[in-house]
N, CA, C and O atoms as CSV, one atom per row, in Angstrom:
chain,resi,resn,atom,element,x,y,z
A,1,MET,N,N,5.607,-3.561,-12.341
A,1,MET,CA,C,4.667,-4.151,-11.388
A,1,MET,C,C,4.046,-3.039,-10.518
A,1,MET,O,O,2.982,-2.521,-10.857
A,2,LEU,N,N,4.686,-2.675,-9.424
A,2,LEU,CA,C,4.159,-1.614,-8.571
A,2,LEU,C,C,4.924,-0.317,-8.818
A,2,LEU,O,O,6.142,-0.328,-8.993
A,3,SER,N,N,4.214,0.774,-8.831
A,3,SER,CA,C,4.857,2.077,-8.977
A,3,SER,C,C,5.597,2.422,-7.684
A,3,SER,O,O,5.329,1.846,-6.629
A,4,HIS,N,N,6.534,3.371,-7.782
A,4,HIS,CA,C,7.219,3.836,-6.578
A,4,HIS,C,C,6.203,4.402,-5.590
A,4,HIS,O,O,6.330,4.202,-4.382
A,5,ALA,N,N,5.206,5.099,-6.098
A,5,ALA,CA,C,4.180,5.682,-5.235
A,5,ALA,C,C,3.451,4.593,-4.450
A,5,ALA,O,O,3.242,4.740,-3.246
A,6,SER,N,N,3.064,3.513,-5.109
A,6,SER,CA,C,2.383,2.420,-4.414
A,6,SER,C,C,3.295,1.751,-3.395
A,6,SER,O,O,2.857,1.416,-2.294
A,7,LYS,N,N,4.550,1.555,-3.753
A,7,LYS,CA,C,5.504,0.952,-2.808
A,7,LYS,C,C,5.646,1.813,-1.564
A,7,LYS,O,O,5.612,1.303,-0.445
A,8,TYR,N,N,5.807,3.123,-1.756
A,8,TYR,CA,C,5.928,4.034,-0.627
A,8,TYR,C,C,4.650,4.021,0.220
A,8,TYR,O,O,4.716,3.984,1.449
A,9,ALA,N,N,3.502,4.053,-0.437
A,9,ALA,CA,C,2.224,4.066,0.278
A,9,ALA,C,C,2.046,2.788,1.095
A,9,ALA,O,O,1.621,2.845,2.248
A,10,ILE,N,N,2.364,1.654,0.513
A,10,ILE,CA,C,2.237,0.382,1.226
A,10,ILE,C,C,3.148,0.368,2.451
A,10,ILE,O,O,2.723,-0.013,3.542
A,11,ARG,N,N,4.399,0.783,2.268
A,11,ARG,CA,C,5.333,0.796,3.399
A,11,ARG,C,C,4.823,1.711,4.509
A,11,ARG,O,O,4.865,1.348,5.684
A,12,ALA,N,N,4.345,2.889,4.139
A,12,ALA,CA,C,3.857,3.845,5.135
A,12,ALA,C,C,2.617,3.325,5.854
A,12,ALA,O,O,2.499,3.463,7.072
A,13,VAL,N,N,1.702,2.735,5.112
A,13,VAL,CA,C,0.469,2.230,5.719
A,13,VAL,C,C,0.783,1.073,6.673
A,13,VAL,O,O,0.251,1.032,7.783
A,14,ILE,N,N,1.624,0.151,6.263
A,14,ILE,CA,C,1.990,-0.957,7.150
A,14,ILE,C,C,2.703,-0.415,8.396
A,14,ILE,O,O,2.468,-0.896,9.504
A,15,PHE,N,N,3.576,0.586,8.211
A,15,PHE,CA,C,4.240,1.216,9.352
A,15,PHE,C,C,3.204,1.798,10.309
A,15,PHE,O,O,3.323,1.653,11.525
A,16,LEU,N,N,2.198,2.451,9.758
A,16,LEU,CA,C,1.146,3.027,10.589
A,16,LEU,C,C,0.319,1.944,11.287
A,16,LEU,O,O,-0.071,2.115,12.442
A,17,VAL,N,N,0.053,0.846,10.607
A,17,VAL,CA,C,-0.680,-0.254,11.241
A,17,VAL,C,C,0.104,-0.755,12.455
A,17,VAL,O,O,-0.476,-1.053,13.499
A,18,LEU,N,N,1.416,-0.843,12.308
A,18,LEU,CA,C,2.268,-1.373,13.376
A,18,LEU,C,C,2.507,-0.376,14.515
A,18,LEU,O,O,2.705,-0.786,15.659
A,19,HIS,N,N,2.491,0.930,14.215
A,19,HIS,CA,C,2.959,1.907,15.200
A,19,HIS,C,C,1.974,3.013,15.562
A,19,HIS,O,O,2.342,3.920,16.309
A,20,SER,N,N,0.753,2.978,15.070
A,20,SER,CA,C,-0.180,4.066,15.372
A,20,SER,C,C,-1.548,3.525,15.756
A,20,SER,O,O,-1.876,2.363,15.515
A,21,ASP,N,N,-2.322,4.393,16.353
A,21,ASP,CA,C,-3.743,4.150,16.605
A,21,ASP,C,C,-4.382,5.508,16.880
A,21,ASP,O,O,-3.726,6.539,16.728
A,22,LYS,N,N,-5.638,5.522,17.278
A,22,LYS,CA,C,-6.346,6.786,17.458
A,22,LYS,C,C,-5.680,7.668,18.530
A,22,LYS,O,O,-5.760,8.894,18.461
A,23,GLN,N,N,-5.036,7.051,19.501
A,23,GLN,CA,C,-4.363,7.806,20.552
A,23,GLN,C,C,-2.910,8.152,20.182
A,23,GLN,O,O,-2.334,9.078,20.754
A,24,LYS,N,N,-2.327,7.432,19.252
A,24,LYS,CA,C,-0.933,7.658,18.872
A,24,LYS,C,C,-0.863,7.939,17.369
A,24,LYS,O,O,-0.800,7.029,16.542
A,25,LYS,N,N,-0.878,9.210,17.059
A,25,LYS,CA,C,-0.807,9.640,15.663
A,25,LYS,C,C,0.641,9.958,15.314
A,25,LYS,O,O,1.402,10.415,16.167
A,26,LEU,N,N,1.022,9.717,14.064
A,26,LEU,CA,C,2.392,9.950,13.630
A,26,LEU,C,C,2.433,11.025,12.548
A,26,LEU,O,O,1.594,11.052,11.648
A,27,GLY,N,N,3.414,11.899,12.652
A,27,GLY,CA,C,3.588,12.958,11.663
A,27,GLY,C,C,4.278,12.444,10.415
A,27,GLY,O,O,5.021,11.464,10.459
A,28,VAL,N,N,4.026,13.107,9.314
A,28,VAL,CA,C,4.598,12.697,8.033
A,28,VAL,C,C,6.119,12.786,8.065
A,28,VAL,O,O,6.798,11.956,7.461
A,29,LYS,N,N,6.660,13.778,8.759
A,29,LYS,CA,C,8.115,13.928,8.834
A,29,LYS,C,C,8.742,12.702,9.505
A,29,LYS,O,O,9.740,12.171,9.018
A,30,TYR,N,N,8.167,12.260,10.604
A,30,TYR,CA,C,8.680,11.091,11.327
A,30,TYR,C,C,8.593,9.832,10.450
A,30,TYR,O,O,9.546,9.055,10.375
A,31,ILE,N,N,7.472,9.643,9.807
A,31,ILE,CA,C,7.287,8.465,8.949
A,31,ILE,C,C,8.294,8.490,7.807
A,31,ILE,O,O,8.951,7.487,7.528
A,32,ALA,N,N,8.412,9.639,7.149
A,32,ALA,CA,C,9.325,9.783,6.008
A,32,ALA,C,C,10.768,9.524,6.419
A,32,ALA,O,O,11.491,8.805,5.729
A,33,GLU,N,N,11.189,10.103,7.534
A,33,GLU,CA,C,12.567,9.903,7.996
A,33,GLU,C,C,12.827,8.451,8.373
A,33,GLU,O,O,13.870,7.892,8.036
A,34,THR,N,N,11.885,7.851,9.066
A,34,THR,CA,C,12.049,6.472,9.511
A,34,THR,C,C,12.128,5.505,8.334
A,34,THR,O,O,12.920,4.562,8.351
A,35,LEU,N,N,11.309,5.740,7.317
A,35,LEU,CA,C,11.240,4.823,6.180
A,35,LEU,C,C,12.137,5.237,5.012
A,35,LEU,O,O,12.265,4.493,4.040
A,36,GLY,N,N,12.753,6.403,5.098
A,36,GLY,CA,C,13.621,6.859,4.012
A,36,GLY,C,C,12.859,7.206,2.750
A,36,GLY,O,O,13.298,6.893,1.644
A,37,ILE,N,N,11.710,7.856,2.918
A,37,ILE,CA,C,10.850,8.253,1.801
A,37,ILE,C,C,10.848,9.776,1.731
A,37,ILE,O,O,10.757,10.428,2.771
A,38,PRO,N,N,10.946,10.365,0.537
A,38,PRO,CA,C,10.901,11.828,0.439
A,38,PRO,C,C,9.617,12.387,1.080
A,38,PRO,O,O,8.509,11.993,0.714
A,39,GLU,N,N,9.782,13.299,2.030
A,39,GLU,CA,C,8.650,13.805,2.815
A,39,GLU,C,C,7.540,14.451,1.975
A,39,GLU,O,O,6.372,14.125,2.185
A,40,PRO,N,N,7.855,15.359,1.028
A,40,PRO,CA,C,6.765,15.981,0.264
A,40,PRO,C,C,5.952,14.952,-0.544
A,40,PRO,O,O,4.730,15.050,-0.649
A,41,PHE,N,N,6.657,13.975,-1.103
A,41,PHE,CA,C,5.980,12.935,-1.883
A,41,PHE,C,C,5.096,12.094,-0.971
A,41,PHE,O,O,3.952,11.794,-1.313
A,42,LEU,N,N,5.626,11.715,0.186
A,42,LEU,CA,C,4.847,10.912,1.131
A,42,LEU,C,C,3.629,11.673,1.629
A,42,LEU,O,O,2.553,11.094,1.779
A,43,ALA,N,N,3.790,12.969,1.887
A,43,ALA,CA,C,2.662,13.777,2.356
A,43,ALA,C,C,1.504,13.737,1.360
A,43,ALA,O,O,0.344,13.602,1.751
A,44,LYS,N,N,1.825,13.853,0.078
A,44,LYS,CA,C,0.781,13.793,-0.953
A,44,LYS,C,C,0.112,12.422,-0.992
A,44,LYS,O,O,-1.107,12.326,-1.130
A,45,LEU,N,N,0.912,11.362,-0.869
A,45,LEU,CA,C,0.352,10.012,-0.897
A,45,LEU,C,C,-0.566,9.769,0.295
A,45,LEU,O,O,-1.652,9.210,0.144
A,46,LEU,N,N,-0.132,10.188,1.475
A,46,LEU,CA,C,-0.945,9.973,2.670
A,46,LEU,C,C,-2.241,10.759,2.604
A,46,LEU,O,O,-3.286,10.260,3.020
A,47,GLN,N,N,-2.191,11.990,2.085
A,47,GLN,CA,C,-3.422,12.768,1.927
A,47,GLN,C,C,-4.373,12.106,0.938
A,47,GLN,O,O,-5.588,12.121,1.130
A,48,GLN,N,N,-3.817,11.532,-0.110
A,48,GLN,CA,C,-4.646,10.823,-1.096
A,48,GLN,C,C,-5.336,9.624,-0.432
A,48,GLN,O,O,-6.506,9.354,-0.701
A,49,LEU,N,N,-4.621,8.920,0.421
A,49,LEU,CA,C,-5.206,7.775,1.125
A,49,LEU,C,C,-6.266,8.220,2.137
A,49,LEU,O,O,-7.256,7.518,2.346
A,50,VAL,N,N,-6.067,9.364,2.756
A,50,VAL,CA,C,-7.076,9.910,3.678
A,50,VAL,C,C,-8.337,10.257,2.895
A,50,VAL,O,O,-9.445,9.929,3.321
A,51,ARG,N,N,-8.173,10.918,1.754
A,51,ARG,CA,C,-9.340,11.268,0.921
A,51,ARG,C,C,-10.087,10.025,0.448
A,51,ARG,O,O,-11.302,10.064,0.259
A,52,GLY,N,N,-9.362,8.918,0.257
A,52,GLY,CA,C,-9.977,7.663,-0.155
A,52,GLY,C,C,-10.488,6.827,1.008
A,52,GLY,O,O,-10.899,5.683,0.817
A,53,ASN,N,N,-10.467,7.392,2.218
A,53,ASN,CA,C,-10.928,6.710,3.437
A,53,ASN,C,C,-10.158,5.427,3.738
A,53,ASN,O,O,-10.705,4.496,4.329
A,54,LEU,N,N,-8.901,5.381,3.336
A,54,LEU,CA,C,-8.063,4.211,3.604
A,54,LEU,C,C,-7.100,4.458,4.761
A,54,LEU,O,O,-6.404,3.547,5.209
A,55,LEU,N,N,-7.070,5.696,5.235
A,55,LEU,CA,C,-6.168,6.134,6.287
A,55,LEU,C,C,-6.877,7.267,7.017
A,55,LEU,O,O,-7.727,7.941,6.435
A,56,SER,N,N,-6.540,7.481,8.274
A,56,SER,CA,C,-7.165,8.561,9.042
A,56,SER,C,C,-6.127,9.587,9.451
A,56,SER,O,O,-4.942,9.277,9.572
A,57,SER,N,N,-6.584,10.814,9.662
A,57,SER,CA,C,-5.671,11.871,10.108
A,57,SER,C,C,-6.441,12.892,10.927
A,57,SER,O,O,-7.662,13.017,10.841
A,58,VAL,N,N,-5.669,13.615,11.726
A,58,VAL,CA,C,-6.193,14.715,12.527
A,58,VAL,C,C,-5.234,15.877,12.343
A,58,VAL,O,O,-4.018,15.701,12.421
A,59,LYS,N,N,-5.771,17.059,12.099
A,59,LYS,CA,C,-4.941,18.255,11.941
A,59,LYS,C,C,-4.648,18.862,13.306
A,59,LYS,O,O,-5.348,18.604,14.285
A,60,GLY,N,N,-3.603,19.669,13.345
A,60,GLY,CA,C,-3.293,20.408,14.566
A,60,GLY,C,C,-2.037,19.927,15.242
A,60,GLY,O,O,-1.377,18.999,14.773
A,61,PRO,N,N,-1.703,20.584,16.382
A,61,PRO,CA,C,-0.444,20.285,17.065
A,61,PRO,C,C,-0.332,18.854,17.578
A,61,PRO,O,O,0.772,18.314,17.649
A,62,ASN,N,N,-1.423,18.246,17.929
A,62,ASN,CA,C,-1.404,16.845,18.377
A,62,ASN,C,C,-1.920,15.908,17.297
A,62,ASN,O,O,-2.308,14.774,17.578
A,63,GLY,N,N,-1.920,16.380,16.085
A,63,GLY,CA,C,-2.461,15.610,14.970
A,63,GLY,C,C,-1.427,14.702,14.338
A,63,GLY,O,O,-0.307,14.552,14.827
A,64,GLY,N,N,-1.835,14.112,13.250
A,64,GLY,CA,C,-0.979,13.213,12.506
A,64,GLY,C,C,-1.820,12.146,11.830
A,64,GLY,O,O,-3.046,12.241,11.768
A,65,PHE,N,N,-1.146,11.141,11.331
A,65,PHE,CA,C,-1.806,10.047,10.626
A,65,PHE,C,C,-1.897,8.831,11.537
A,65,PHE,O,O,-1.033,8.597,12.382
A,66,TYR,N,N,-2.958,8.069,11.343
A,66,TYR,CA,C,-3.135,6.842,12.117
A,66,TYR,C,C,-4.058,5.895,11.371
A,66,TYR,O,O,-4.728,6.271,10.410
A,67,ILE,N,N,-4.072,4.668,11.836
A,67,ILE,CA,C,-4.950,3.646,11.273
A,67,ILE,C,C,-6.090,3.403,12.256
A,67,ILE,O,O,-5.862,2.999,13.396
A,68,SER,N,N,-7.302,3.649,11.811
A,68,SER,CA,C,-8.473,3.391,12.648
A,68,SER,C,C,-8.847,1.911,12.548
A,68,SER,O,O,-8.301,1.177,11.724
A,69,ASP,N,N,-9.768,1.491,13.385
A,69,ASP,CA,C,-10.244,0.104,13.322
A,69,ASP,C,C,-10.821,-0.207,11.946
A,69,ASP,O,O,-10.630,-1.303,11.419
A,70,ALA,N,N,-11.526,0.759,11.367
A,70,ALA,CA,C,-12.101,0.549,10.028
A,70,ALA,C,C,-11.003,0.484,8.971
A,70,ALA,O,O,-11.076,-0.333,8.054
A,71,ASN,N,N,-9.977,1.343,9.092
A,71,ASN,CA,C,-8.885,1.362,8.110
A,71,ASN,C,C,-8.129,0.045,8.063
A,71,ASN,O,O,-7.747,-0.410,6.985
A,72,GLU,N,N,-7.907,-0.572,9.215
A,72,GLU,CA,C,-7.088,-1.784,9.238
A,72,GLU,C,C,-7.783,-2.977,8.591
A,72,GLU,O,O,-7.161,-4.019,8.383
A,73,LYS,N,N,-9.059,-2.834,8.275
A,73,LYS,CA,C,-9.789,-3.901,7.579
A,73,LYS,C,C,-9.610,-3.829,6.065
A,73,LYS,O,O,-9.972,-4.763,5.349
A,74,ASN,N,N,-9.049,-2.716,5.577
A,74,ASN,CA,C,-8.782,-2.570,4.144
A,74,ASN,C,C,-7.693,-3.535,3.725
A,74,ASN,O,O,-7.051,-4.163,4.567
A,75,ASN,N,N,-7.483,-3.655,2.407
A,75,ASN,CA,C,-6.446,-4.560,1.912
A,75,ASN,C,C,-5.473,-3.828,0.987
A,75,ASN,O,O,-5.684,-2.671,0.625
A,76,MET,N,N,-4.414,-4.526,0.619
A,76,MET,CA,C,-3.362,-3.937,-0.221
A,76,MET,C,C,-3.884,-3.476,-1.574
A,76,MET,O,O,-3.468,-2.435,-2.081
A,77,CYS,N,N,-4.782,-4.239,-2.151
A,77,CYS,CA,C,-5.305,-3.861,-3.471
A,77,CYS,C,C,-5.989,-2.501,-3.420
A,77,CYS,O,O,-5.883,-1.719,-4.366
A,78,GLN,N,N,-6.684,-2.212,-2.334
A,78,GLN,CA,C,-7.356,-0.924,-2.203
A,78,GLN,C,C,-6.333,0.219,-2.153
A,78,GLN,O,O,-6.557,1.282,-2.732
A,79,ILE,N,N,-5.229,-0.003,-1.469
A,79,ILE,CA,C,-4.175,1.005,-1.390
A,79,ILE,C,C,-3.604,1.257,-2.793
A,79,ILE,O,O,-3.466,2.403,-3.221
A,80,ILE,N,N,-3.280,0.184,-3.488
A,80,ILE,CA,C,-2.686,0.294,-4.824
A,80,ILE,C,C,-3.646,0.958,-5.805
A,80,ILE,O,O,-3.237,1.808,-6.596
A,81,GLU,N,N,-4.908,0.578,-5.760
A,81,GLU,CA,C,-5.892,1.173,-6.661
A,81,GLU,C,C,-6.075,2.662,-6.387
A,81,GLU,O,O,-6.232,3.452,-7.318
A,82,GLU,N,N,-6.054,3.047,-5.118
A,82,GLU,CA,C,-6.197,4.468,-4.775
A,82,GLU,C,C,-5.006,5.276,-5.288
A,82,GLU,O,O,-5.177,6.394,-5.776
A,83,ILE,N,N,-3.820,4.721,-5.182
A,83,ILE,CA,C,-2.610,5.443,-5.584
A,83,ILE,C,C,-2.410,5.410,-7.096
A,83,ILE,O,O,-2.160,6.447,-7.709
A,84,ASP,N,N,-2.518,4.240,-7.695
A,84,ASP,CA,C,-2.209,4.102,-9.130
A,84,ASP,C,C,-3.423,4.264,-10.039
A,84,ASP,O,O,-3.269,4.444,-11.247
A,85,GLY,N,N,-4.606,4.205,-9.483
A,85,GLY,CA,C,-5.806,4.443,-10.275
A,85,GLY,C,C,-6.288,3.268,-11.104
A,85,GLY,O,O,-7.215,3.417,-11.900
A,86,HIS,N,N,-5.685,2.112,-10.938
A,86,HIS,CA,C,-6.154,0.920,-11.643
A,86,HIS,C,C,-5.882,-0.291,-10.765
A,86,HIS,O,O,-4.996,-0.254,-9.912
A,87,PRO,N,N,-6.632,-1.352,-10.966
A,87,PRO,CA,C,-6.428,-2.552,-10.158
A,87,PRO,C,C,-5.029,-3.146,-10.333
A,87,PRO,O,O,-4.412,-3.013,-11.390
A,88,LEU,N,N,-4.555,-3.787,-9.303
A,88,LEU,CA,C,-3.267,-4.461,-9.343
A,88,LEU,C,C,-3.253,-5.494,-10.450
A,88,LEU,O,O,-4.211,-6.248,-10.615
A,89,PHE,N,N,-2.184,-5.531,-11.198
A,89,PHE,CA,C,-1.964,-6.490,-12.272
A,89,PHE,C,C,-2.949,-6.356,-13.417
A,89,PHE,O,O,-3.151,-7.294,-14.187
A,90,ASP,N,N,-3.559,-5.187,-13.524
A,90,ASP,CA,C,-4.446,-4.922,-14.646
A,90,ASP,C,C,-3.635,-4.579,-15.891
A,90,ASP,O,O,-4.173,-4.488,-16.995
A,91,THR,N,N,-2.337,-4.391,-15.695
A,91,THR,CA,C,-1.458,-4.040,-16.799
A,91,THR,C,C,-0.505,-5.190,-17.104
A,91,THR,O,O,-0.297,-6.088,-16.288
A,92,CYS,N,N,0.050,-5.137,-18.269
A,92,CYS,CA,C,1.008,-6.142,-18.727
A,92,CYS,C,C,2.296,-6.050,-17.915
A,92,CYS,O,O,2.741,-4.955,-17.571
A,93,PHE,N,N,2.885,-7.184,-17.615
A,93,PHE,CA,C,4.137,-7.253,-16.876
A,93,PHE,C,C,5.252,-6.519,-17.621
A,93,PHE,O,O,6.139,-5.935,-16.998
A,94,MET,N,N,5.205,-6.549,-18.939
A,94,MET,CA,C,6.216,-5.876,-19.763
A,94,MET,C,C,5.797,-4.468,-20.172
A,94,MET,O,O,6.562,-3.754,-20.822
A,95,GLY,N,N,4.584,-4.067,-19.792
A,95,GLY,CA,C,4.128,-2.724,-20.108
A,95,GLY,C,C,3.490,-2.578,-21.473
A,95,GLY,O,O,3.310,-1.457,-21.950
A,96,LEU,N,N,3.139,-3.692,-22.118
A,96,LEU,CA,C,2.514,-3.629,-23.442
A,96,LEU,C,C,1.019,-3.363,-23.300
A,96,LEU,O,O,0.375,-3.876,-22.385
A,97,ASP,N,N,0.477,-2.567,-24.200
A,97,ASP,CA,C,-0.937,-2.189,-24.128
A,97,ASP,C,C,-1.892,-3.321,-24.492
A,97,ASP,O,O,-2.973,-3.428,-23.913
A,98,ALA,N,N,-1.505,-4.168,-25.447
A,98,ALA,CA,C,-2.434,-5.152,-25.997
A,98,ALA,C,C,-2.289,-6.546,-25.390
A,98,ALA,O,O,-2.853,-7.498,-25.928
A,99,CYS,N,N,-1.563,-6.696,-24.303
A,99,CYS,CA,C,-1.329,-8.016,-23.719
A,99,CYS,C,C,-2.596,-8.553,-23.064
A,99,CYS,O,O,-3.277,-7.841,-22.326
A,100,SER,N,N,-2.905,-9.825,-23.345
A,100,SER,CA,C,-4.051,-10.511,-22.734
A,100,SER,C,C,-3.839,-12.010,-22.906
A,100,SER,O,O,-2.856,-12.439,-23.509
A,101,ALA,N,N,-4.759,-12.798,-22.379
A,101,ALA,CA,C,-4.659,-14.251,-22.527
A,101,ALA,C,C,-4.739,-14.664,-24.003
A,101,ALA,O,O,-4.129,-15.654,-24.406
A,102,THR,N,N,-5.486,-13.909,-24.798
A,102,THR,CA,C,-5.608,-14.238,-26.223
A,102,THR,C,C,-4.519,-13.586,-27.069
A,102,THR,O,O,-4.275,-14.006,-28.200
A,103,ASN,N,N,-3.869,-12.570,-26.531
A,103,ASN,CA,C,-2.792,-11.872,-27.228
A,103,ASN,C,C,-1.643,-11.650,-26.232
A,103,ASN,O,O,-1.366,-10.515,-25.846
A,104,PRO,N,N,-0.972,-12.743,-25.817
A,104,PRO,CA,C,0.006,-12.646,-24.730
A,104,PRO,C,C,1.348,-12.050,-25.154
A,104,PRO,O,O,1.810,-12.227,-26.281
A,105,CYS,N,N,1.955,-11.332,-24.193
A,105,CYS,CA,C,3.321,-10.857,-24.391
A,105,CYS,C,C,4.266,-12.042,-24.156
A,105,CYS,O,O,3.806,-13.104,-23.736
A,106,PRO,N,N,5.559,-11.895,-24.410
A,106,PRO,CA,C,6.496,-13.012,-24.225
A,106,PRO,C,C,6.562,-13.549,-22.790
A,106,PRO,O,O,6.927,-14.708,-22.592
A,107,LEU,N,N,6.221,-12.744,-21.799
A,107,LEU,CA,C,6.290,-13.195,-20.403
A,107,LEU,C,C,4.937,-13.568,-19.800
A,107,LEU,O,O,4.873,-14.044,-18.666
A,108,HIS,N,N,3.873,-13.357,-20.540
A,108,HIS,CA,C,2.521,-13.540,-20.016
A,108,HIS,C,C,2.335,-14.899,-19.331
A,108,HIS,O,O,1.871,-14.959,-18.192
A,109,HIS,N,N,2.687,-15.963,-20.002
A,109,HIS,CA,C,2.451,-17.305,-19.455
A,109,HIS,C,C,3.369,-17.616,-18.275
A,109,HIS,O,O,3.048,-18.471,-17.450
A,110,LEU,N,N,4.506,-16.929,-18.189
A,110,LEU,CA,C,5.427,-17.139,-17.074
A,110,LEU,C,C,4.954,-16.455,-15.796
A,110,LEU,O,O,5.211,-16.954,-14.700
A,111,VAL,N,N,4.273,-15.331,-15.918
A,111,VAL,CA,C,3.907,-14.556,-14.739
A,111,VAL,C,C,2.438,-14.648,-14.343
A,111,VAL,O,O,2.069,-14.161,-13.275
A,112,VAL,N,N,1.601,-15.248,-15.157
A,112,VAL,CA,C,0.167,-15.244,-14.877
A,112,VAL,C,C,-0.154,-15.928,-13.544
A,112,VAL,O,O,-0.963,-15.405,-12.778
A,113,ASP,N,N,0.446,-17.067,-13.249
A,113,ASP,CA,C,0.174,-17.744,-11.973
A,113,ASP,C,C,0.693,-16.930,-10.794
A,113,ASP,O,O,0.015,-16.809,-9.774
A,114,PHE,N,N,1.894,-16.373,-10.930
A,114,PHE,CA,C,2.469,-15.523,-9.890
A,114,PHE,C,C,1.545,-14.345,-9.591
A,114,PHE,O,O,1.250,-14.054,-8.431
A,115,LYS,N,N,1.092,-13.670,-10.650
A,115,LYS,CA,C,0.223,-12.514,-10.491
A,115,LYS,C,C,-1.086,-12.895,-9.807
A,115,LYS,O,O,-1.560,-12.169,-8.933
A,116,GLU,N,N,-1.668,-14.010,-10.190
A,116,GLU,CA,C,-2.931,-14.449,-9.593
A,116,GLU,C,C,-2.761,-14.793,-8.114
A,116,GLU,O,O,-3.609,-14.437,-7.295
A,117,ASN,N,N,-1.672,-15.483,-7.765
A,117,ASN,CA,C,-1.423,-15.843,-6.366
A,117,ASN,C,C,-1.200,-14.601,-5.508
A,117,ASN,O,O,-1.754,-14.495,-4.414
A,118,LEU,N,N,-0.401,-13.674,-5.992
A,118,LEU,CA,C,-0.137,-12.457,-5.252
A,118,LEU,C,C,-1.402,-11.606,-5.125
A,118,LEU,O,O,-1.677,-11.051,-4.061
A,119,LEU,N,N,-2.148,-11.507,-6.186
A,119,LEU,CA,C,-3.390,-10.751,-6.169
A,119,LEU,C,C,-4.346,-11.320,-5.121
A,119,LEU,O,O,-4.982,-10.568,-4.382
A,120,GLU,N,N,-4.445,-12.634,-5.060
A,120,GLU,CA,C,-5.331,-13.267,-4.080
A,120,GLU,C,C,-4.916,-12.893,-2.654
A,120,GLU,O,O,-5.764,-12.555,-1.829
A,121,LYS,N,N,-3.621,-12.954,-2.368
A,121,LYS,CA,C,-3.136,-12.595,-1.034
A,121,LYS,C,C,-3.401,-11.113,-0.741
A,121,LYS,O,O,-3.807,-10.766,0.368
A,122,PHE,N,N,-3.178,-10.252,-1.713
A,122,PHE,CA,C,-3.399,-8.824,-1.522
A,122,PHE,C,C,-4.880,-8.496,-1.341
A,122,PHE,O,O,-5.213,-7.504,-0.693
A,123,GLU,N,N,-5.769,-9.309,-1.899
A,123,GLU,CA,C,-7.211,-9.073,-1.753
A,123,GLU,C,C,-7.761,-9.672,-0.468
A,123,GLU,O,O,-8.662,-9.098,0.144
A,124,VAL,N,N,-7.237,-10.809,-0.053
A,124,VAL,CA,C,-7.796,-11.557,1.080
A,124,VAL,C,C,-7.294,-11.034,2.426
A,124,VAL,O,O,-8.074,-10.895,3.367
A,125,LEU,N,N,-5.994,-10.744,2.520
A,125,LEU,CA,C,-5.432,-10.303,3.797
A,125,LEU,C,C,-5.764,-8.841,4.079
A,125,LEU,O,O,-5.562,-7.975,3.229
A,126,SER,N,N,-6.273,-8.577,5.275
A,126,SER,CA,C,-6.497,-7.189,5.681
A,126,SER,C,C,-5.140,-6.556,5.989
A,126,SER,O,O,-4.137,-7.256,6.126
A,127,LEU,N,N,-5.119,-5.242,6.094
A,127,LEU,CA,C,-3.871,-4.559,6.444
A,127,LEU,C,C,-3.372,-5.025,7.804
A,127,LEU,O,O,-2.169,-5.191,8.008
A,128,LYS,N,N,-4.298,-5.236,8.731
A,128,LYS,CA,C,-3.917,-5.716,10.067
A,128,LYS,C,C,-3.281,-7.106,9.977
A,128,LYS,O,O,-2.242,-7.355,10.589
A,129,GLU,N,N,-3.901,-8.003,9.218
A,129,GLU,CA,C,-3.356,-9.360,9.058
A,129,GLU,C,C,-1.996,-9.321,8.364
A,129,GLU,O,O,-1.086,-10.065,8.728
A,130,PHE,N,N,-1.864,-8.460,7.375
A,130,PHE,CA,C,-0.605,-8.313,6.648
A,130,PHE,C,C,0.505,-7.858,7.598
A,130,PHE,O,O,1.611,-8.398,7.573
A,131,ALA,N,N,0.200,-6.856,8.438
A,131,ALA,CA,C,1.172,-6.333,9.391
A,131,ALA,C,C,1.520,-7.367,10.456
A,131,ALA,O,O,2.683,-7.491,10.841
A,132,GLU,N,N,0.525,-8.108,10.935
A,132,GLU,CA,C,0.782,-9.145,11.934
A,132,GLU,C,C,1.677,-10.237,11.356
A,132,GLU,O,O,2.559,-10.753,12.043
A,133,ASP,N,N,1.450,-10.581,10.106
A,133,ASP,CA,C,2.284,-11.576,9.428
A,133,ASP,C,C,3.717,-11.066,9.299
A,133,ASP,O,O,4.672,-11.824,9.467
A,134,LEU,N,N,3.856,-9.794,9.003
A,134,LEU,CA,C,5.170,-9.169,8.879
A,134,LEU,C,C,5.924,-9.257,10.213
A,134,LEU,O,O,7.101,-9.615,10.241
A,135,LYS,N,N,5.240,-8.929,11.315
A,135,LYS,CA,C,5.866,-9.006,12.636
A,135,LYS,C,C,6.250,-10.434,12.984
A,135,LYS,O,O,7.342,-10.687,13.494
A,136,LEU,N,N,5.350,-11.363,12.708
A,136,LEU,CA,C,5.560,-12.768,13.037
A,136,LEU,C,C,6.788,-13.320,12.326
A,136,LEU,O,O,7.552,-14.090,12.908
A,137,LYS,N,N,6.978,-12.934,11.081
A,137,LYS,CA,C,8.084,-13.443,10.289
A,137,LYS,C,C,9.362,-12.619,10.430
A,137,LYS,O,O,10.384,-12.946,9.825
A,138,GLY,N,N,9.306,-11.550,11.229
A,138,GLY,CA,C,10.484,-10.729,11.468
A,138,GLY,C,C,10.951,-9.944,10.265
A,138,GLY,O,O,12.143,-9.667,10.130
A,139,GLN,N,N,10.031,-9.580,9.386
A,139,GLN,CA,C,10.393,-8.817,8.196
A,139,GLN,C,C,10.450,-7.338,8.546
A,139,GLN,O,O,9.928,-6.924,9.581
A,140,PHE,N,N,11.073,-6.550,7.701
A,140,PHE,CA,C,11.270,-5.133,8.012
A,140,PHE,C,C,10.799,-4.242,6.880
A,140,PHE,O,O,10.642,-4.684,5.742
A,141,LEU,N,N,10.573,-2.968,7.216
A,141,LEU,CA,C,10.079,-1.970,6.252
A,141,LEU,C,C,11.130,-0.968,5.831
A,141,LEU,O,O,10.988,-0.345,4.779
A,142,ASN,N,N,12.179,-0.792,6.612
A,142,ASN,CA,C,13.163,0.242,6.297
A,142,ASN,C,C,14.559,-0.311,6.281
A,142,ASN,O,O,15.513,0.426,6.032
């Protein structure tokens, strides 16, 4: 389903939505330690998201990563596509190359509704809405 890279990126971005803004930037070391993500790997993912305009950063001693007002309007699918290079659920659940509605894998019919429902939520909810929902329901990232 989701690569480790996408999972790490999603966790980091939601953490940034909850704990950063233009005045409060967070360093990669702090984010990595807090979320239990390997720092060098996270640094590469966050830079990739900055290059894709899905995250903001400032260099220097008071620099770090943050979510701008424009960034928080993005959605989960954009994060996943930037990291994995293809749309969410564009691949077979079992990893088969030829899986489709006309040539289904053994699990295709079992997961198609699940995938569509999740995809809709990932496309419709902004990062800000996703984070607010997380806080409201008392869910955690680490």
